[in-house]
Steps between C-alpha positions, in 0.01 A plus 500: 500500500592466869442862550152466366443211745620687793335818392802702614834582356827572672481879441164513683625263773797727556280817499262349744785380720672839504157651602388262767823342626786736421712351795477156375570606135814691620605199692440279198724725282783487766472124519537484121809731518647296773453170312638655171804642698576174662488329165725736288731646752762204491484525109557884505793460736664227302448709174654800679812304591549409124390840376784686689775264372738682261335373181404716200265499216189304458524315826462806717198602279339163548560506862362855555183385303480191717510727813231719368282218411546332847389830674197552277263345752622714785365843598678797358837346380790729449584637159842350413775697321514408131875503472676176519832627639633317815437822705134522389444138564638556844266789555204295382594220740514745794166634395345164481635387824372818679153435334487131624592611849228769497242225377614278780444768750155592365344160417683233699416466855 
């Protein structure tokens, strides 16, 4: 109903924004990534600490799933190894830490 009142939908607004104000749209996307990164980074780092402890079974699967879900709103998150061995978890941790560092360099001033 509100779309009818405003006579514009978000898809059209984004299309027009990309056409007439691409710099503003890009800055808005970067602001969104910065805010999301600021919000989820502490949780990701804490989950990584627990994820690399020498636990086996379902705990590591749940923690891997948690990490994937936390990174879902960030651009181009890494694909994590599916194995739940301690070696694979440490490799995943290194990959995620490198990814977060790259995001910091690209999006945080």
